[in-house]
PyMOL CGO cylinders between C-alpha atoms (Angstrom):
from pymol import cmd
from pymol.cgo import CYLINDER

trace = [
    CYLINDER, -34.28, -18.03, 8.65, -33.61, -21.82, 7.65, 0.3, 1, 1, 1, 1, 1, 1,
    CYLINDER, -33.61, -21.82, 7.65, -33.71, -20.42, 3.96, 0.3, 1, 1, 1, 1, 1, 1,
    CYLINDER, -33.71, -20.42, 3.96, -31.11, -17.89, 4.84, 0.3, 1, 1, 1, 1, 1, 1,
    CYLINDER, -31.11, -17.89, 4.84, -28.86, -20.62, 6.87, 0.3, 1, 1, 1, 1, 1, 1,
    CYLINDER, -28.86, -20.62, 6.87, -29.10, -23.33, 4.52, 0.3, 1, 1, 1, 1, 1, 1,
    CYLINDER, -29.10, -23.33, 4.52, -27.30, -21.76, 1.43, 0.3, 1, 1, 1, 1, 1, 1,
    CYLINDER, -27.30, -21.76, 1.43, -24.81, -20.13, 3.62, 0.3, 1, 1, 1, 1, 1, 1,
    CYLINDER, -24.81, -20.13, 3.62, -24.20, -23.51, 4.97, 0.3, 1, 1, 1, 1, 1, 1,
    CYLINDER, -24.20, -23.51, 4.97, -23.65, -25.02, 1.68, 0.3, 1, 1, 1, 1, 1, 1,
    CYLINDER, -23.65, -25.02, 1.68, -20.95, -22.66, 0.56, 0.3, 1, 1, 1, 1, 1, 1,
    CYLINDER, -20.95, -22.66, 0.56, -19.02, -23.21, 3.76, 0.3, 1, 1, 1, 1, 1, 1,
    CYLINDER, -19.02, -23.21, 3.76, -19.12, -27.03, 3.28, 0.3, 1, 1, 1, 1, 1, 1,
    CYLINDER, -19.12, -27.03, 3.28, -18.34, -26.52, -0.54, 0.3, 1, 1, 1, 1, 1, 1,
    CYLINDER, -18.34, -26.52, -0.54, -15.52, -24.16, -0.07, 0.3, 1, 1, 1, 1, 1, 1,
    CYLINDER, -15.52, -24.16, -0.07, -14.06, -26.33, 2.80, 0.3, 1, 1, 1, 1, 1, 1,
    CYLINDER, -14.06, -26.33, 2.80, -13.91, -29.37, 0.54, 0.3, 1, 1, 1, 1, 1, 1,
    CYLINDER, -13.91, -29.37, 0.54, -12.39, -27.51, -2.28, 0.3, 1, 1, 1, 1, 1, 1,
    CYLINDER, -12.39, -27.51, -2.28, -9.65, -25.73, 0.07, 0.3, 1, 1, 1, 1, 1, 1,
    CYLINDER, -9.65, -25.73, 0.07, -8.73, -28.80, 1.65, 0.3, 1, 1, 1, 1, 1, 1,
    CYLINDER, -8.73, -28.80, 1.65, -7.93, -30.61, -1.77, 0.3, 1, 1, 1, 1, 1, 1,
    CYLINDER, -7.93, -30.61, -1.77, -6.27, -27.76, -2.82, 0.3, 1, 1, 1, 1, 1, 1,
    CYLINDER, -6.27, -27.76, -2.82, -3.92, -27.41, 0.10, 0.3, 1, 1, 1, 1, 1, 1,
    CYLINDER, -3.92, -27.41, 0.10, -3.30, -30.99, -0.30, 0.3, 1, 1, 1, 1, 1, 1,
    CYLINDER, -3.30, -30.99, -0.30, -2.37, -30.79, -3.82, 0.3, 1, 1, 1, 1, 1, 1,
    CYLINDER, -2.37, -30.79, -3.82, -0.29, -27.66, -3.18, 0.3, 1, 1, 1, 1, 1, 1,
    CYLINDER, -0.29, -27.66, -3.18, 1.42, -29.04, 0.02, 0.3, 1, 1, 1, 1, 1, 1,
    CYLINDER, 1.42, -29.04, 0.02, 4.62, -30.00, -2.21, 0.3, 1, 1, 1, 1, 1, 1,
    CYLINDER, 4.62, -30.00, -2.21, 5.48, -26.14, -2.46, 0.3, 1, 1, 1, 1, 1, 1,
    CYLINDER, 5.48, -26.14, -2.46, 8.72, -26.54, -4.02, 0.3, 1, 1, 1, 1, 1, 1,
    CYLINDER, 8.72, -26.54, -4.02, 9.95, -23.20, -3.03, 0.3, 1, 1, 1, 1, 1, 1,
    CYLINDER, 9.95, -23.20, -3.03, 10.07, -24.18, 0.57, 0.3, 1, 1, 1, 1, 1, 1,
    CYLINDER, 10.07, -24.18, 0.57, 13.23, -26.06, -0.32, 0.3, 1, 1, 1, 1, 1, 1,
    CYLINDER, 13.23, -26.06, -0.32, 15.16, -23.56, -1.57, 0.3, 1, 1, 1, 1, 1, 1,
    CYLINDER, 15.16, -23.56, -1.57, 18.60, -22.74, 0.06, 0.3, 1, 1, 1, 1, 1, 1,
    CYLINDER, 18.60, -22.74, 0.06, 17.78, -25.79, 2.14, 0.3, 1, 1, 1, 1, 1, 1,
    CYLINDER, 17.78, -25.79, 2.14, 17.78, -28.83, 0.25, 0.3, 1, 1, 1, 1, 1, 1,
    CYLINDER, 17.78, -28.83, 0.25, 18.69, -30.12, -3.38, 0.3, 1, 1, 1, 1, 1, 1,
    CYLINDER, 18.69, -30.12, -3.38, 15.74, -32.07, -4.83, 0.3, 1, 1, 1, 1, 1, 1,
    CYLINDER, 15.74, -32.07, -4.83, 16.04, -35.29, -6.81, 0.3, 1, 1, 1, 1, 1, 1,
    CYLINDER, 16.04, -35.29, -6.81, 13.15, -36.35, -9.09, 0.3, 1, 1, 1, 1, 1, 1,
    CYLINDER, 13.15, -36.35, -9.09, 12.94, -40.07, -10.30, 0.3, 1, 1, 1, 1, 1, 1,
    CYLINDER, 12.94, -40.07, -10.30, 10.24, -40.26, -12.70, 0.3, 1, 1, 1, 1, 1, 1,
    CYLINDER, 10.24, -40.26, -12.70, 9.27, -43.45, -14.04, 0.3, 1, 1, 1, 1, 1, 1,
    CYLINDER, 9.27, -43.45, -14.04, 6.14, -45.38, -15.14, 0.3, 1, 1, 1, 1, 1, 1,
    CYLINDER, 6.14, -45.38, -15.14, 6.28, -48.05, -12.40, 0.3, 1, 1, 1, 1, 1, 1,
    CYLINDER, 6.28, -48.05, -12.40, 9.08, -49.41, -9.90, 0.3, 1, 1, 1, 1, 1, 1,
    CYLINDER, 9.08, -49.41, -9.90, 10.03, -52.19, -12.05, 0.3, 1, 1, 1, 1, 1, 1,
    CYLINDER, 10.03, -52.19, -12.05, 11.14, -49.86, -14.59, 0.3, 1, 1, 1, 1, 1, 1,
    CYLINDER, 11.14, -49.86, -14.59, 15.07, -51.14, -14.94, 0.3, 1, 1, 1, 1, 1, 1,
    CYLINDER, 15.07, -51.14, -14.94, 16.51, -47.58, -14.75, 0.3, 1, 1, 1, 1, 1, 1,
    CYLINDER, 16.51, -47.58, -14.75, 14.41, -46.57, -11.89, 0.3, 1, 1, 1, 1, 1, 1,
    CYLINDER, 14.41, -46.57, -11.89, 14.92, -49.82, -10.07, 0.3, 1, 1, 1, 1, 1, 1,
    CYLINDER, 14.92, -49.82, -10.07, 18.83, -49.38, -10.35, 0.3, 1, 1, 1, 1, 1, 1,
    CYLINDER, 18.83, -49.38, -10.35, 18.79, -45.92, -9.26, 0.3, 1, 1, 1, 1, 1, 1,
    CYLINDER, 18.79, -45.92, -9.26, 16.20, -46.68, -6.79, 0.3, 1, 1, 1, 1, 1, 1,
    CYLINDER, 16.20, -46.68, -6.79, 18.44, -49.52, -5.09, 0.3, 1, 1, 1, 1, 1, 1,
    CYLINDER, 18.44, -49.52, -5.09, 21.71, -47.28, -5.00, 0.3, 1, 1, 1, 1, 1, 1,
    CYLINDER, 21.71, -47.28, -5.00, 20.13, -44.60, -3.23, 0.3, 1, 1, 1, 1, 1, 1,
    CYLINDER, 20.13, -44.60, -3.23, 18.51, -46.91, -0.61, 0.3, 1, 1, 1, 1, 1, 1,
    CYLINDER, 18.51, -46.91, -0.61, 22.07, -48.43, -0.27, 0.3, 1, 1, 1, 1, 1, 1,
    CYLINDER, 22.07, -48.43, -0.27, 23.63, -44.77, 0.12, 0.3, 1, 1, 1, 1, 1, 1,
    CYLINDER, 23.63, -44.77, 0.12, 20.99, -43.15, 2.39, 0.3, 1, 1, 1, 1, 1, 1,
    CYLINDER, 20.99, -43.15, 2.39, 23.49, -41.49, 4.57, 0.3, 1, 1, 1, 1, 1, 1,
    CYLINDER, 23.49, -41.49, 4.57, 25.37, -40.01, 1.59, 0.3, 1, 1, 1, 1, 1, 1,
    CYLINDER, 25.37, -40.01, 1.59, 22.33, -38.40, 0.32, 0.3, 1, 1, 1, 1, 1, 1,
    CYLINDER, 22.33, -38.40, 0.32, 21.41, -36.94, 3.61, 0.3, 1, 1, 1, 1, 1, 1,
    CYLINDER, 21.41, -36.94, 3.61, 24.94, -35.20, 3.81, 0.3, 1, 1, 1, 1, 1, 1,
    CYLINDER, 24.94, -35.20, 3.81, 24.16, -33.87, 0.42, 0.3, 1, 1, 1, 1, 1, 1,
    CYLINDER, 24.16, -33.87, 0.42, 20.94, -32.54, 1.97, 0.3, 1, 1, 1, 1, 1, 1,
    CYLINDER, 20.94, -32.54, 1.97, 19.05, -34.58, -0.98, 0.3, 1, 1, 1, 1, 1, 1,
    CYLINDER, 19.05, -34.58, -0.98, 15.29, -35.00, -0.79, 0.3, 1, 1, 1, 1, 1, 1,
    CYLINDER, 15.29, -35.00, -0.79, 14.25, -37.56, -2.94, 0.3, 1, 1, 1, 1, 1, 1,
    CYLINDER, 14.25, -37.56, -2.94, 11.17, -37.81, -5.09, 0.3, 1, 1, 1, 1, 1, 1,
    CYLINDER, 11.17, -37.81, -5.09, 9.85, -41.08, -6.61, 0.3, 1, 1, 1, 1, 1, 1,
    CYLINDER, 9.85, -41.08, -6.61, 7.16, -40.11, -8.89, 0.3, 1, 1, 1, 1, 1, 1,
    CYLINDER, 7.16, -40.11, -8.89, 5.54, -43.20, -10.33, 0.3, 1, 1, 1, 1, 1, 1,
    CYLINDER, 5.54, -43.20, -10.33, 2.71, -43.49, -13.18, 0.3, 1, 1, 1, 1, 1, 1,
    CYLINDER, 2.71, -43.49, -13.18, 1.21, -46.69, -11.84, 0.3, 1, 1, 1, 1, 1, 1,
    CYLINDER, 1.21, -46.69, -11.84, 1.98, -46.98, -8.21, 0.3, 1, 1, 1, 1, 1, 1,
    CYLINDER, 1.98, -46.98, -8.21, 2.31, -44.63, -5.12, 0.3, 1, 1, 1, 1, 1, 1,
    CYLINDER, 2.31, -44.63, -5.12, 4.74, -41.76, -5.40, 0.3, 1, 1, 1, 1, 1, 1,
    CYLINDER, 4.74, -41.76, -5.40, 7.03, -40.53, -2.54, 0.3, 1, 1, 1, 1, 1, 1,
    CYLINDER, 7.03, -40.53, -2.54, 8.99, -37.88, -0.98, 0.3, 1, 1, 1, 1, 1, 1,
    CYLINDER, 8.99, -37.88, -0.98, 11.82, -39.25, 1.02, 0.3, 1, 1, 1, 1, 1, 1,
    CYLINDER, 11.82, -39.25, 1.02, 9.90, -42.47, 1.24, 0.3, 1, 1, 1, 1, 1, 1,
    CYLINDER, 9.90, -42.47, 1.24, 6.58, -40.95, 2.69, 0.3, 1, 1, 1, 1, 1, 1,
    CYLINDER, 6.58, -40.95, 2.69, 3.58, -41.34, 0.22, 0.3, 1, 1, 1, 1, 1, 1,
    CYLINDER, 3.58, -41.34, 0.22, 2.41, -38.22, -1.56, 0.3, 1, 1, 1, 1, 1, 1,
    CYLINDER, 2.41, -38.22, -1.56, -0.97, -38.06, -2.98, 0.3, 1, 1, 1, 1, 1, 1,
    CYLINDER, -0.97, -38.06, -2.98, -1.79, -38.54, -6.81, 0.3, 1, 1, 1, 1, 1, 1,
    CYLINDER, -1.79, -38.54, -6.81, -2.54, -35.15, -7.68, 0.3, 1, 1, 1, 1, 1, 1,
    CYLINDER, -2.54, -35.15, -7.68, 0.74, -33.62, -6.03, 0.3, 1, 1, 1, 1, 1, 1,
    CYLINDER, 0.74, -33.62, -6.03, 2.45, -36.32, -8.31, 0.3, 1, 1, 1, 1, 1, 1,
    CYLINDER, 2.45, -36.32, -8.31, 0.29, -35.38, -11.17, 0.3, 1, 1, 1, 1, 1, 1,
    CYLINDER, 0.29, -35.38, -11.17, 1.27, -31.66, -10.79, 0.3, 1, 1, 1, 1, 1, 1,
    CYLINDER, 1.27, -31.66, -10.79, 5.07, -32.26, -10.50, 0.3, 1, 1, 1, 1, 1, 1,
    CYLINDER, 5.07, -32.26, -10.50, 4.78, -34.48, -13.75, 0.3, 1, 1, 1, 1, 1, 1,
    CYLINDER, 4.78, -34.48, -13.75, 3.21, -31.41, -15.49, 0.3, 1, 1, 1, 1, 1, 1,
    CYLINDER, 3.21, -31.41, -15.49, 5.84, -28.90, -13.89, 0.3, 1, 1, 1, 1, 1, 1,
    CYLINDER, 5.84, -28.90, -13.89, 8.73, -30.78, -15.39, 0.3, 1, 1, 1, 1, 1, 1,
    CYLINDER, 8.73, -30.78, -15.39, 6.79, -31.84, -18.38, 0.3, 1, 1, 1, 1, 1, 1,
    CYLINDER, 6.79, -31.84, -18.38, 7.37, -35.59, -17.85, 0.3, 1, 1, 1, 1, 1, 1,
    CYLINDER, 7.37, -35.59, -17.85, 4.92, -37.92, -19.53, 0.3, 1, 1, 1, 1, 1, 1,
    CYLINDER, 4.92, -37.92, -19.53, 3.94, -40.87, -17.51, 0.3, 1, 1, 1, 1, 1, 1,
    CYLINDER, 3.94, -40.87, -17.51, 5.61, -43.63, -19.68, 0.3, 1, 1, 1, 1, 1, 1,
    CYLINDER, 5.61, -43.63, -19.68, 8.91, -42.03, -19.42, 0.3, 1, 1, 1, 1, 1, 1,
    CYLINDER, 8.91, -42.03, -19.42, 11.89, -42.33, -17.25, 0.3, 1, 1, 1, 1, 1, 1,
    CYLINDER, 11.89, -42.33, -17.25, 13.46, -39.05, -16.22, 0.3, 1, 1, 1, 1, 1, 1,
    CYLINDER, 13.46, -39.05, -16.22, 16.20, -37.87, -13.42, 0.3, 1, 1, 1, 1, 1, 1,
    CYLINDER, 16.20, -37.87, -13.42, 16.08, -34.20, -12.81, 0.3, 1, 1, 1, 1, 1, 1,
    CYLINDER, 16.08, -34.20, -12.81, 18.23, -32.44, -9.93, 0.3, 1, 1, 1, 1, 1, 1,
    CYLINDER, 18.23, -32.44, -9.93, 17.55, -29.30, -8.69, 0.3, 1, 1, 1, 1, 1, 1,
    CYLINDER, 17.55, -29.30, -8.69, 19.94, -27.42, -6.75, 0.3, 1, 1, 1, 1, 1, 1,
    CYLINDER, 19.94, -27.42, -6.75, 19.65, -25.25, -3.35, 0.3, 1, 1, 1, 1, 1, 1,
    CYLINDER, 19.65, -25.25, -3.35, 19.39, -22.16, -5.65, 0.3, 1, 1, 1, 1, 1, 1,
    CYLINDER, 19.39, -22.16, -5.65, 16.04, -23.92, -7.28, 0.3, 1, 1, 1, 1, 1, 1,
    CYLINDER, 16.04, -23.92, -7.28, 17.89, -24.19, -10.75, 0.3, 1, 1, 1, 1, 1, 1,
    CYLINDER, 17.89, -24.19, -10.75, 17.63, -27.44, -12.73, 0.3, 1, 1, 1, 1, 1, 1,
    CYLINDER, 17.63, -27.44, -12.73, 21.05, -29.24, -12.83, 0.3, 1, 1, 1, 1, 1, 1,
    CYLINDER, 21.05, -29.24, -12.83, 20.41, -32.34, -14.32, 0.3, 1, 1, 1, 1, 1, 1,
    CYLINDER, 20.41, -32.34, -14.32, 17.56, -33.43, -16.61, 0.3, 1, 1, 1, 1, 1, 1,
    CYLINDER, 17.56, -33.43, -16.61, 18.15, -36.88, -18.24, 0.3, 1, 1, 1, 1, 1, 1,
    CYLINDER, 18.15, -36.88, -18.24, 15.98, -39.40, -19.47, 0.3, 1, 1, 1, 1, 1, 1,
    CYLINDER, 15.98, -39.40, -19.47, 18.86, -42.15, -19.82, 0.3, 1, 1, 1, 1, 1, 1,
    CYLINDER, 18.86, -42.15, -19.82, 20.46, -44.42, -17.21, 0.3, 1, 1, 1, 1, 1, 1,
    CYLINDER, 20.46, -44.42, -17.21, 22.25, -42.47, -14.58, 0.3, 1, 1, 1, 1, 1, 1,
    CYLINDER, 22.25, -42.47, -14.58, 24.39, -43.51, -11.91, 0.3, 1, 1, 1, 1, 1, 1,
    CYLINDER, 24.39, -43.51, -11.91, 24.06, -42.24, -8.45, 0.3, 1, 1, 1, 1, 1, 1,
    CYLINDER, 24.06, -42.24, -8.45, 28.00, -41.85, -8.43, 0.3, 1, 1, 1, 1, 1, 1,
    CYLINDER, 28.00, -41.85, -8.43, 27.81, -39.45, -11.37, 0.3, 1, 1, 1, 1, 1, 1,
    CYLINDER, 27.81, -39.45, -11.37, 25.08, -37.37, -9.44, 0.3, 1, 1, 1, 1, 1, 1,
    CYLINDER, 25.08, -37.37, -9.44, 26.84, -37.39, -6.42, 0.3, 1, 1, 1, 1, 1, 1,
    CYLINDER, 26.84, -37.39, -6.42, 29.95, -35.98, -8.50, 0.3, 1, 1, 1, 1, 1, 1,
    CYLINDER, 29.95, -35.98, -8.50, 27.69, -33.36, -9.88, 0.3, 1, 1, 1, 1, 1, 1,
    CYLINDER, 27.69, -33.36, -9.88, 26.43, -31.97, -6.57, 0.3, 1, 1, 1, 1, 1, 1,
    CYLINDER, 26.43, -31.97, -6.57, 30.17, -32.07, -4.99, 0.3, 1, 1, 1, 1, 1, 1,
    CYLINDER, 30.17, -32.07, -4.99, 31.27, -30.17, -7.75, 0.3, 1, 1, 1, 1, 1, 1,
    CYLINDER, 31.27, -30.17, -7.75, 28.89, -27.36, -7.09, 0.3, 1, 1, 1, 1, 1, 1,
    CYLINDER, 28.89, -27.36, -7.09, 30.44, -24.19, -5.18, 0.3, 1, 1, 1, 1, 1, 1,
    CYLINDER, 30.44, -24.19, -5.18, 27.65, -24.28, -2.48, 0.3, 1, 1, 1, 1, 1, 1,
    CYLINDER, 27.65, -24.28, -2.48, 28.54, -27.93, -1.74, 0.3, 1, 1, 1, 1, 1, 1,
    CYLINDER, 28.54, -27.93, -1.74, 32.35, -27.34, -1.73, 0.3, 1, 1, 1, 1, 1, 1,
    CYLINDER, 32.35, -27.34, -1.73, 31.77, -24.73, 1.10, 0.3, 1, 1, 1, 1, 1, 1,
    CYLINDER, 31.77, -24.73, 1.10, 29.46, -27.08, 2.84, 0.3, 1, 1, 1, 1, 1, 1,
    CYLINDER, 29.46, -27.08, 2.84, 32.11, -29.73, 2.72, 0.3, 1, 1, 1, 1, 1, 1,
    CYLINDER, 32.11, -29.73, 2.72, 34.91, -27.07, 3.95, 0.3, 1, 1, 1, 1, 1, 1,
    CYLINDER, 34.91, -27.07, 3.95, 32.68, -26.02, 6.87, 0.3, 1, 1, 1, 1, 1, 1,
    CYLINDER, 32.68, -26.02, 6.87, 32.18, -29.33, 7.68, 0.3, 1, 1, 1, 1, 1, 1,
    CYLINDER, 32.18, -29.33, 7.68, 35.61, -30.16, 7.99, 0.3, 1, 1, 1, 1, 1, 1,
]
cmd.load_cgo(trace, "trace")
């Protein structure tokens, strides 16, 4: 009986380890945000990258405005902890996001995803927060949101 239980237990232990790791890596299923949030991705090698740092500081100073636009902010860093709305995400999830958007670790990139799931902005150069907010505010869905709030 021990000979039959041991292989079954090994299979169960192995499958639970792999399924929990996969679940953690897949916990950032972006489809769950569709029609609820706009997603802003800031990819950079590290926190001290000048273009990342400038945009990060602007967002920190204007969090309420980002919230009004239903913006979820992802900071995906190559050599530091990555985050989603200031909550740390694991390195495997960050790697998958880099892979999904085809952004090399040494590169700065800003990507904005609309509520419809489409890419609205994809830039590798300095981007001002006012430009991002203006782009969002020009979208028909956002204009309707502003009308409904007023």
